[in-house]
Structures are given as C-alpha cells and as structure tokens.
matplotlib code that plots the C-alpha trace (Angstrom):
import matplotlib.pyplot as plt

x = [181.0, 177.6, 177.1, 177.6, 175.2, 172.6, 173.0, 172.5, 169.3, 167.9, 168.8, 167.0, 163.9, 163.8, 164.3, 161.3, 159.1, 160.0, 159.2, 155.8, 154.9, 155.9, 153.8, 150.8, 150.9, 151.0, 148.0, 146.1, 146.8, 145.5, 142.1, 139.1, 137.6, 135.2, 131.6, 129.3, 127.3, 123.8, 120.8, 121.1, 118.1, 117.8, 116.1, 118.3, 120.0, 119.0, 115.3, 114.9, 111.4, 110.2, 109.6, 111.2, 114.3, 117.0, 117.4, 120.7, 122.3, 122.4, 124.0, 121.2, 120.4, 119.1, 115.4, 112.7, 110.8, 107.8, 110.0, 111.6, 109.9, 109.6, 108.2, 104.5, 102.3, 99.0, 97.8, 95.6, 92.1, 91.4, 90.0, 86.3, 85.3, 83.1, 80.2, 76.9, 73.9, 72.4, 75.7, 76.2, 73.5, 72.5, 70.2, 68.2, 68.5, 67.2, 63.5, 62.1, 58.9, 56.9, 55.1, 51.3, 49.2, 46.4, 46.5, 49.7, 48.4, 47.6, 51.2, 52.5, 50.1, 52.8, 54.8, 51.7, 50.6, 54.0, 53.7, 49.9, 48.4, 49.1, 45.8, 43.8, 45.5, 45.0, 41.3, 40.8, 42.6, 40.4, 37.1, 38.0, 37.9, 35.3, 33.7, 33.6, 33.2, 33.5, 37.3, 37.7, 35.6, 37.7, 40.8, 39.3, 38.7, 42.3, 43.6, 41.6, 42.6, 46.3, 46.0, 44.9, 41.4, 40.0, 37.5, 34.2, 35.0, 36.2, 33.0, 30.9, 32.9, 32.8, 29.0, 28.4, 30.8, 29.0, 25.7, 26.8, 28.8, 25.8, 23.6, 26.3, 26.7, 29.3, 32.3, 34.7, 37.9, 36.6, 33.3, 35.2, 37.5, 34.6, 32.7, 35.7, 36.4, 32.8, 32.9, 36.3, 35.2, 32.0, 34.1, 36.6, 34.0, 34.0, 31.7, 33.9, 35.5, 39.2, 40.5, 42.8, 40.9, 43.0, 40.4, 41.2, 38.9, 38.7, 40.5, 38.6, 39.6, 38.3, 41.5, 41.8, 43.4, 45.2, 44.1, 45.7, 46.7, 48.1, 50.2, 50.3, 51.6, 54.1, 57.8, 59.1, 55.9, 57.5, 55.6, 58.1, 58.9, 55.2, 54.7, 57.5, 56.0, 52.5, 54.0, 55.1, 51.6, 50.1, 52.7, 52.1, 48.5, 49.4, 49.2, 51.7, 52.8, 54.3, 55.7, 55.7, 58.4, 56.7, 58.5, 61.0, 61.8, 63.5, 67.0, 67.3, 63.5, 63.4, 66.4, 64.8, 61.5, 63.3, 65.2, 61.9, 60.5, 63.5, 63.1, 59.7, 60.1, 58.1, 59.3, 59.8, 59.0, 61.1, 62.2, 65.0, 65.4, 63.2, 61.1, 57.4, 55.6, 52.4, 54.2, 55.9, 52.7, 51.0, 53.8, 53.7, 50.0, 50.7, 53.4, 51.1, 48.5, 51.1, 52.4, 49.0, 49.9, 47.3, 48.2, 50.1, 51.4, 52.3, 54.6, 53.9, 56.2, 56.1, 55.0, 54.6, 50.9, 51.7, 52.9, 49.8, 51.5, 52.8, 49.4, 47.9, 50.4, 49.3, 45.8, 47.3, 49.0, 45.6, 43.9, 46.6, 46.5, 42.7, 43.2, 43.8, 40.7, 39.6, 42.0, 40.9, 42.6, 44.2, 46.0, 47.2, 50.3, 50.4, 53.0, 51.1, 53.5, 52.6, 49.2, 46.9, 49.4, 48.7, 45.0, 45.9, 47.8, 44.9, 42.5, 44.6, 45.2, 41.6, 40.8, 43.1, 42.4, 39.6, 41.3, 39.9, 42.0, 44.7, 48.0, 49.3, 53.1, 55.3, 52.4, 54.9, 56.9, 55.6, 52.3, 49.1, 46.6, 43.7, 44.9, 43.2, 39.8, 40.6, 41.8, 38.9, 36.5, 38.3, 38.3, 35.4, 37.5, 38.9, 42.4, 43.4, 47.0, 49.3, 53.1, 54.4, 58.2, 61.1, 61.0, 60.0, 56.9, 55.8, 53.0, 49.7, 46.1, 44.3, 42.0, 39.9, 39.5, 43.2, 44.0, 41.6, 42.8, 46.4, 45.2, 43.5, 45.5, 44.1, 44.0, 47.2]
y = [143.8, 144.5, 147.4, 145.0, 142.5, 145.2, 146.5, 143.0, 142.5, 145.9, 145.0, 141.7, 143.2, 145.9, 143.4, 141.3, 144.4, 145.3, 141.8, 141.8, 145.0, 143.6, 140.4, 142.4, 144.7, 141.7, 140.1, 143.3, 143.6, 140.0, 140.5, 141.6, 145.0, 145.0, 144.9, 147.7, 147.2, 146.2, 144.0, 140.3, 140.3, 142.9, 143.1, 142.0, 145.0, 143.8, 144.3, 147.7, 148.9, 151.6, 155.0, 154.0, 155.5, 153.1, 152.8, 153.8, 150.7, 150.6, 148.2, 146.4, 143.0, 140.2, 140.6, 138.0, 137.0, 139.0, 142.1, 141.8, 143.9, 141.3, 142.5, 141.5, 142.4, 142.7, 141.5, 138.4, 138.4, 136.0, 132.7, 132.4, 130.4, 127.4, 127.1, 125.2, 127.3, 127.4, 128.8, 131.4, 133.6, 132.4, 135.3, 134.6, 131.1, 130.1, 129.5, 126.4, 126.2, 123.2, 121.2, 121.7, 119.6, 118.9, 115.3, 114.6, 111.3, 110.2, 111.1, 108.9, 106.1, 103.8, 104.1, 103.4, 100.5, 98.7, 98.4, 98.2, 96.1, 92.8, 93.4, 93.9, 91.1, 88.7, 89.5, 89.2, 85.9, 84.4, 85.8, 84.3, 80.8, 78.7, 77.6, 80.1, 77.8, 78.7, 78.1, 80.6, 83.2, 82.7, 83.3, 86.5, 87.6, 86.7, 88.7, 91.8, 91.5, 91.0, 94.3, 96.1, 96.7, 96.0, 93.4, 95.3, 96.7, 93.3, 91.6, 94.3, 93.9, 90.1, 90.1, 92.5, 90.6, 87.3, 88.8, 90.5, 87.5, 85.3, 87.7, 88.2, 84.5, 84.3, 86.3, 87.7, 89.4, 92.8, 92.3, 91.2, 94.2, 96.6, 95.0, 95.1, 98.7, 99.8, 98.0, 99.4, 102.9, 102.5, 101.3, 104.2, 106.8, 109.3, 112.0, 113.1, 116.5, 115.8, 119.4, 120.9, 123.9, 127.0, 129.7, 132.9, 134.1, 137.0, 137.5, 138.5, 142.1, 142.2, 141.7, 139.2, 135.9, 133.4, 129.8, 127.9, 124.2, 122.2, 119.1, 116.5, 112.9, 110.6, 110.8, 108.9, 109.2, 111.9, 114.8, 117.6, 116.5, 116.3, 119.9, 121.1, 119.2, 120.5, 124.0, 123.1, 121.9, 125.2, 127.4, 125.4, 126.4, 130.0, 130.6, 132.4, 130.4, 131.0, 128.0, 127.6, 125.4, 124.4, 121.0, 122.3, 118.9, 117.3, 118.4, 120.1, 119.9, 123.7, 123.7, 121.0, 122.9, 126.2, 124.5, 123.3, 126.8, 128.5, 126.3, 127.8, 131.2, 130.5, 132.2, 130.1, 131.4, 129.5, 129.7, 128.3, 124.5, 123.3, 126.5, 126.7, 125.2, 127.0, 130.4, 129.6, 128.5, 131.7, 133.9, 132.1, 132.9, 136.5, 136.9, 135.4, 138.0, 140.8, 139.6, 139.0, 135.4, 133.0, 130.0, 129.3, 125.7, 124.7, 121.7, 120.4, 118.1, 114.4, 113.6, 109.9, 109.1, 107.2, 110.4, 112.0, 115.2, 115.8, 115.0, 117.6, 120.1, 119.4, 120.4, 123.6, 124.5, 124.4, 126.4, 129.1, 129.4, 129.7, 133.0, 134.4, 132.6, 129.2, 126.5, 125.5, 122.1, 119.5, 116.9, 113.7, 112.2, 108.4, 106.0, 103.7, 100.8, 100.6, 99.1, 98.6, 100.3, 103.5, 103.1, 103.1, 106.3, 107.8, 107.1, 108.8, 111.9, 112.2, 112.3, 115.3, 117.4, 117.3, 115.6, 116.9, 114.9, 112.2, 112.2, 108.7, 108.7, 105.9, 104.4, 103.5, 101.1, 98.0, 99.6, 97.7, 99.7, 98.7, 101.1, 103.9, 102.2, 101.2, 104.6, 106.4, 104.1, 104.4, 108.2, 109.1, 111.6, 111.3, 110.7, 114.0, 113.5, 110.5, 110.4, 108.2, 108.7, 110.7, 113.3, 116.9, 116.7, 113.2, 114.3, 114.1, 115.0, 111.7, 110.8, 107.6, 106.8, 107.0, 105.0, 102.1, 102.0, 101.6, 98.8, 96.6, 97.6, 98.2, 94.6, 94.8]
z = [60.6, 62.2, 59.8, 56.9, 58.2, 58.8, 55.3, 53.9, 55.8, 54.7, 51.1, 51.3, 52.7, 50.1, 47.3, 48.7, 48.8, 45.2, 44.0, 45.7, 44.0, 40.6, 41.1, 42.3, 39.3, 37.0, 38.6, 38.4, 34.7, 34.2, 35.9, 33.7, 34.4, 37.3, 36.1, 37.1, 40.3, 39.2, 40.2, 39.6, 37.3, 34.5, 31.2, 28.3, 26.7, 23.3, 24.1, 25.7, 26.6, 24.1, 25.7, 29.1, 30.6, 31.6, 35.3, 36.9, 38.2, 41.9, 44.3, 46.1, 47.6, 45.4, 45.0, 45.1, 42.1, 43.3, 43.4, 40.0, 37.3, 34.6, 31.3, 31.1, 28.2, 30.0, 33.4, 32.9, 34.2, 37.0, 35.9, 36.4, 39.5, 38.6, 41.0, 41.0, 39.7, 43.2, 44.6, 41.9, 43.2, 46.6, 47.2, 44.0, 42.7, 39.3, 39.6, 38.0, 36.0, 37.2, 34.6, 34.4, 36.8, 34.4, 33.3, 35.3, 36.6, 33.0, 32.0, 34.9, 34.1, 32.7, 35.9, 38.0, 36.0, 36.2, 39.9, 40.4, 37.7, 39.4, 41.2, 38.1, 36.2, 39.1, 39.2, 35.5, 35.4, 38.1, 36.6, 33.2, 34.5, 32.8, 36.2, 39.0, 42.0, 45.7, 45.7, 42.9, 44.7, 47.8, 45.7, 44.5, 48.1, 49.0, 46.1, 47.2, 50.8, 49.9, 47.9, 51.1, 49.9, 53.3, 54.6, 54.2, 50.7, 49.6, 50.7, 48.9, 45.7, 45.6, 46.2, 43.3, 41.0, 41.8, 40.9, 37.7, 36.4, 36.9, 34.9, 32.3, 31.5, 28.8, 29.7, 27.1, 28.3, 27.2, 29.1, 32.2, 32.0, 31.6, 34.5, 36.8, 35.9, 36.7, 40.1, 41.1, 40.2, 42.2, 45.2, 44.9, 44.1, 41.3, 42.8, 45.7, 45.6, 45.2, 44.7, 47.2, 48.6, 48.6, 48.3, 50.1, 52.9, 55.4, 58.7, 61.8, 61.3, 57.7, 55.7, 52.8, 54.0, 51.8, 51.7, 54.5, 54.2, 57.1, 56.1, 58.9, 59.2, 60.8, 60.4, 57.4, 55.2, 53.0, 54.6, 54.1, 50.6, 49.8, 51.1, 48.8, 45.8, 46.6, 46.4, 42.9, 42.0, 43.2, 41.5, 38.2, 38.6, 38.8, 42.6, 44.8, 47.9, 51.3, 53.2, 57.0, 58.4, 61.6, 61.8, 64.3, 66.0, 63.0, 62.1, 58.7, 58.0, 57.6, 55.3, 53.2, 52.9, 52.1, 49.3, 47.8, 48.1, 46.5, 43.4, 42.6, 44.2, 47.3, 50.5, 53.7, 57.2, 59.7, 63.3, 65.5, 65.8, 68.6, 68.5, 69.1, 66.0, 66.6, 66.7, 63.4, 61.8, 63.0, 61.6, 58.3, 57.8, 59.0, 56.3, 53.7, 54.6, 54.4, 51.0, 49.5, 48.8, 47.5, 49.6, 52.8, 53.2, 56.8, 57.3, 60.8, 62.8, 61.9, 65.4, 66.4, 66.9, 70.2, 71.8, 73.3, 74.2, 70.7, 69.2, 71.5, 70.2, 66.7, 67.8, 69.3, 65.9, 64.2, 66.9, 66.8, 63.0, 63.1, 65.0, 61.5, 60.1, 59.0, 58.0, 54.5, 54.2, 56.5, 54.4, 56.0, 54.3, 54.5, 53.2, 50.9, 51.5, 55.2, 54.4, 57.4, 59.7, 57.8, 58.7, 62.4, 62.0, 60.1, 62.9, 65.5, 63.4, 62.6, 66.3, 66.8, 63.7, 61.1, 58.2, 54.8, 52.4, 52.0, 50.2, 49.5, 48.9, 47.5, 45.5, 42.8, 45.0, 46.8, 47.7, 47.1, 45.1, 47.4, 50.1, 48.2, 48.8, 52.4, 53.7, 52.1, 53.8, 57.1, 57.3, 55.1, 53.2, 49.7, 48.4, 46.8, 45.8, 45.1, 45.0, 42.2, 42.4, 43.7, 41.0, 41.8, 39.6, 40.6, 42.9, 41.0, 41.7, 42.2, 39.2, 39.8, 36.2, 35.4, 38.5, 37.7, 34.1, 35.4, 37.7, 35.2, 32.1, 28.6, 27.4, 25.4]

ax = plt.figure().add_subplot(projection="3d")
ax.plot(x, y, z, "-o")
ax.set_aspect("equal")
plt.show()
C-alpha cells in the first residue's frame, strides 16, 4: 500500500515537471529574438557615414549628450563678443581728432549769445529811451552790476557812455550798438596776450624742456575736465602732450584725466591715491623731457582756498616743478556762475602762485558776462579760455570781439 502511494506521488511530480518544461518552451518560442547589445543612441542605419567603418556594438552604460558622437557638419565659430570701442583694445583705444581751435568761439557764438545777450539787450533798450534822465542812468548801472561787471568798471563805463551819448545827440539803434560795442571792447581789452604759452625751454643741465602749464582752482569749478579739454586744444594745434595727474586727494581724478588723455593719445603720469602731488608733478615733467613732448599739463588738487596748509602745498608743487625749469603758464579755473565769490578765490590763489591766465567755465549757463571784465580787473591778467558747454570741444580761446558781439547781438 505504501509502495502504491509512493509511486503515485512520484508520478504526479514527474507530470508537473514535464508540464513546466512544455509551458516554458512555448513562452520561449513566443518571445522575439533578443536585440544585439548596443549603445542607446546610434546613428540611423539608413544614413551611414561615408568612408567610416561601422563600430562594433558594445555593451556600455548610457552616455550623456556630451559623450554621444552626433553627426555635425562643421564646428561653428564662436559668436563675436560685442564690446564698446574703448574696451575692444584697452591698450590702444581709438584716438579722436579734435576740431581745430581757430575760430572756435565764433562757431560757438550762437550758444554764447543765447545765454549772455540779456546784458547787451538790456543796455541797448535803456540807451534807446528818448530822455536819459538820472533814473535811467541808475538803471543802466544796476544792469551792469547785476551782470557782475564790478563797481569800478561799471562807473567807468557809465561815465563814458554819458559823455558819448551827449555828444552823439540823435541815437539810432545802429549807432547805439556800435557805441556800446566800442566801450565794452575798451573795458575788456583787445591788446592783451591771450595765448596759452607752451614754448619749450631749457633745463638746468642744458636739455630741452617742454612747455609746462599748471592748472589750479577750487573743487567743483571743472578743473580736471578743463585740463583734459585743454589737451585736446593743444593736440588740435599739432602739439604732443603729457598729462600729470597731481590731484591725488579727489577719488577718481586720475582716472578721469587719463580717460581724457587716451582720447587724444596723450600719456598720463599718475601715482597712488593720496600720494605726494609735488612728486607726481615732478615726474610728469621728467617724462615729458624724456619723451620730447611739446607740453606738460599738470592738474593740481582742487584745494579749498580756506585751507592754508593745502594752499602752501600748491606753492610747493610749483617750486618742485621749477627744479626742471620755469613754469610757463599758471591757469586759474573759475566757475563763471559763482560771480563775486569767484573773485575771492582768485585773490587767494594769486597770493600763492603767480597766475598768468584765467579760464572761465560754465559761461553758457546762468553766468553773467560781466565776470570777464571783473576778474581781469581783479587779477590784472587776461581771460585766455572760456568753457561754453559739456562737449569735449566746448573749450575755446577767448576772443573779445566775438564775445562782445554775442553780448549785444547783431541787430536782427
């Protein structure tokens, strides 16, 4: 009995094993053939690469897009980087060609007349009255004083006008304009030497020295900008220029001056911020001698005229520079809009260094044209340059005739 049961169990097991084999065989026959082991990304078989051997498929991990050899016709050139002209060649920026200085004030006459001819028109209107009584002459004086002409020059001008009008008798607009033009030119002066002296000289050891110009003035008058614009004036006149950034107490003053110099191809000698201004000025002249430059422009610190120590330092700068030879020009930059306050500054600077010329900036704004007369009388030196705007070429040599014509207009 036990034998029978054992035989039945063996038969059942055998039968189950045989059934499993049969089912397994059927499943295997239903599965598609296994694909060859190959990379996940391959070139399409319909577009083989000409002249290339097919790679043997290898089993390997999925590759990133950077690792896949996709078919590329040609590697593209990198796109050009757009940069500003100044950044494209930092070592050699494009050099500008300044406009000629001859007749520059005449070209800027329209801009000057728009802001300045209120003085001339006011005077002509008053002088055209049928009866010039004392009240009218007082109005004429007030007009001149308001225009910053100054007390003494105003008295002189009114006295001469009184006499000439009395002799003239009948006064046509053309006669009055001519009379006023003559008197204003007489007051401003047409005989003064208004050129910026940049003649080369000799050093103490016999070498040729470039002309040396010191630019001085109070902070805020546009001194550093004026130095840069003056470099353009000189380059336009065919001179080679070296700039000395001796304003070491104002942040970015040296950078500002260097930018102006790079525009016209003038090299800038500079030192560390807070460095010794006299030393930098000395080195600038030294470099000018070594390079054979025509002119060295030294931008000094815009020191406050109330700081006695700083004013003394300005005197030191001049003395140190003169170890190379004479300083040819000391230009005082004044903001024309400050009026009588500018005259106070002028007096203090004149006590420290020998001012040889004046630069009036911002004459195109709210400035009164009479400041030209007043500052010349105060210092006894001529106005040599005037600033008539923010443009790079808006610094012009001062021409009395063009200036007066802008003041009184042309009668149109």
